[in-house]
PALUM-677819 format. One line per 3 residues: number of its first residue (from 1); their letters; for each residue x, y, z of C-alpha. Coordinates in pm, 1 decimal, m for minus. Layout:
<nodes>
NUM = a = X:Y:Z  ...
</nodes>
This chain:
<nodes>
1 = vql = 0.0:0.0:0.0  119.0:353.8:m76.6  31.1:639.9:157.8
4 = qas = 7.1:1008.1:72.0  m26.2:1256.7:357.1  m157.9:1607.5:303.7
7 = ggg = m314.5:1898.8:486.6  m15.9:2047.3:663.5  57.3:2416.5:668.1
10 = lvq = 146.6:2724.9:868.2  m105.8:2827.3:1132.8  m117.2:3035.8:1446.9
13 = aga = m140.4:2889.6:1792.4  m496.7:2792.0:1875.2  m590.7:2713.9:1517.9
16 = slr = m704.7:2381.7:1373.4  m585.2:2165.5:1088.6  m702.4:1836.7:946.2
19 = lsc = m444.1:1605.6:802.4  m543.6:1341.8:552.2  m364.3:1029.0:445.1
22 = aas = m491.5:867.6:128.4  m400.2:511.5:42.9  m355.0:347.4:m293.7
25 = gda = m262.1:0.7:m401.9  m467.4:m178.6:m140.4  m776.0:m132.8:72.6
28 = lkn = m706.0:60.5:389.3  m959.7:m150.6:577.2  m695.9:m424.0:593.1
31 = ygl = m458.5:m209.6:801.0  m417.0:m64.6:1143.1  m322.3:300.3:1103.8
34 = gwf = m117.4:551.8:1292.7  17.1:904.2:1291.1  367.1:995.6:1403.0
37 = rqg = 558.3:1323.0:1402.5  914.2:1442.8:1405.0  985.3:1791.6:1533.7
40 = pgk = 1302.8:1993.8:1469.4  1594.5:1819.9:1634.7  1371.9:1551.7:1779.8
43 = ere = 1316.5:1183.6:1724.9  1002.6:1054.9:1560.2  726.0:1011.5:1815.1
46 = fva = 385.0:852.2:1830.9  82.3:1081.2:1796.9  m227.7:869.9:1740.7
49 = ais = m344.1:531.8:1620.3  m669.8:371.9:1518.9  m757.9:5.6:1508.0
52 = rsg = m850.4:m177.7:1192.8  m1209.6:m181.9:1314.0  m1208.2:193.8:1366.8
55 = ant = m1362.6:143.9:1708.0  m1051.5:200.5:1917.5  m798.6:480.1:1922.3
58 = nye = m487.1:562.5:2119.8  m322.5:901.9:2164.3  m0.4:1042.9:2292.8
61 = ysv = m73.1:1214.6:2621.8  m5.3:1572.5:2510.7  m252.2:1553.9:2221.0
64 = kdr = m519.7:1336.6:2375.0  m781.1:1608.1:2430.6  m695.6:1806.6:2118.1
67 = ftc = m643.9:1557.8:1833.7  m884.4:1305.8:1686.7  m787.1:1020.9:1460.0
70 = srd = m1053.1:872.9:1234.2  m1075.8:659.1:925.4  m1305.7:637.7:625.6
73 = nak = m1252.9:301.1:463.2  m1489.1:388.3:179.9  m1258.5:676.6:87.2
76 = ntv = m945.9:477.7:171.3  m834.0:763.9:391.6  m729.3:822.1:750.2
79 = ylq = m756.7:1162.7:915.4  m599.9:1350.1:1201.5  m809.2:1641.7:1322.2
82 = mns = m587.5:1875.3:1520.6  m744.7:2144.3:1736.4  m597.3:2404.7:1971.2
85 = lkp = m259.2:2371.0:1805.9  47.4:2473.2:2000.9  396.2:2573.0:1882.8
88 = edt = 526.8:2245.3:2025.0  307.8:2060.9:1774.4  534.2:2188.2:1497.0
91 = avy = 666.5:1882.7:1315.1  654.4:1674.5:1004.2  358.8:1442.4:1043.3
94 = yca = 367.7:1092.6:899.8  92.0:840.9:850.7  168.0:471.6:872.8
97 = aks = m5.4:140.8:811.9  35.5:m194.8:981.5  m65.3:m498.2:779.6
100 = ity = m109.4:m770.7:1041.4  m315.8:m657.6:1336.2  m568.8:m758.7:1593.0
103 = yqr = m894.1:m612.4:1467.0  m966.2:m397.7:1773.2  m616.1:m295.4:1870.0
106 = pyy = m443.4:34.9:1787.4  m62.1:18.6:1771.4  162.9:292.7:1906.8
109 = kaa = 513.5:171.3:1829.2  674.6:294.8:1509.1  851.2:m39.2:1469.8
112 = dyd = 511.4:m210.3:1440.7  429.3:m31.4:1114.7  511.2:m165.0:771.0
115 = fwg = 429.0:124.7:540.4  488.5:498.3:572.3  376.1:808.6:391.9
118 = qgt = 612.1:1086.5:293.9  511.5:1331.8:566.5  340.4:1669.4:573.1
121 = lvt = 480.6:1971.3:754.6  279.4:2144.3:1024.5  415.9:2471.8:1156.3
124 = vss = 245.3:2646.6:1446.5  351.1:3001.8:1520.3  310.6:3162.1:1862.1
</nodes>
């Protein structure tokens, strides 16, 4: 499966953005999905994940009440709705797909994922 992330941009603190990750080459319903980010001078870190069923999600603590991960299997797309953005959210955001999963389980380790998108840059100014 190939993943294409989009929706990044430059926004002010407090604004919202919705990232999209469109899949091609296979049906996204077969995959557990996740979002990761890598800020300037930082290592890649987990942001959010959604189970193959779509019923269960997992979030990194600092984004838990601000970000929402969802999936639309009919559109072969996963989303990350980001509200109340902060300067510390500035990063390149990557979507990822895991091919072999428990149906109800979201996965938060980068090493668990098999396929990665190219990343989309989110910059939040103060």
